[in-house]
C-alpha positions, -999 to +999 in steps of 0.1 A: +000+000-001+011+036-005+001+066+015+010+101+001+011+130+026+013+159+003+014+185+030+043+170+047+060+159+014+061+122+026+053+090+009+048+058+030+050+025+011+042-008+030+049-041+014+035-071+031+049-102+016+059-126+044+096-128+047+100-100+020+078-075+040+093-039+043+083-003+050+097+026+030+096+064+035+103+088+008+109+121+026+111+148+000+116+176+026+148+162+039+157+144+006+161+109+019+146+074+013+146+049+042+136+012+039+132-011+067+135-046+058+118-068+084+138-100+076+171-084+081+159-061+111+180-031+094+173+002+080+188+013+045+190+050+039+198+067+006+197+102-008+170+111-032+186+117-067+162+139-085+171+126-119+162+090-108+135+093-083+100+106-094+088+138-078+062+138-052+033+146-075+046+123-101+048+092-078+011+094-070+002+096-107+027+064-114+010+045-086-026+052-098-016+044-134+001+011-122-030+001-103-054+010-130-033-007-159-014-034-138+010-044-165+018-011-182+055-004-187+070+027-171+104+040-177+104+055-141+104+021-122+131+025-095+151-003-082+178+000-056+205-025-048+218-025-012+251-038-005+261-048+029+286-027+046+293-011+079+264+000+100+258+020+130+229+031+153+215+064+146+227+094+165+210+127+173+226+145+144+214+117+121+178+123+130+181+160+124+196+152+090+170+125+080+139+138+098+112+126+122+096+102+099+128+083+091+138+085+129+104+067+137+111+041+111+146+032+119+152+041+156+170+012+173+179-005+140+214-007+125+217+021+097+232+013+063+238+042+039 
């Protein structure tokens, strides 16, 4: 499911698929995406690259089109490959940088950038 909070410039994406379940937050105000993978008990954070990630108003349209048409190809599909590296727990200055929505998603989990 996808929830778009236009006034806060936030998109919440919840994937419920057993071992592959995850929650993702697109925080357009702070410019970061965070994904919490439940199977790994970890949080992955990446900077939003405007040339690769659809804008907030565009992501809603793409989601609507995808749901309405199911199998329509879109050149704006976004895939991210996360490679294991060093992790750390979030610190106060991280949460200022990433914002409260990502803090709520990732507090207490190892952070991978």
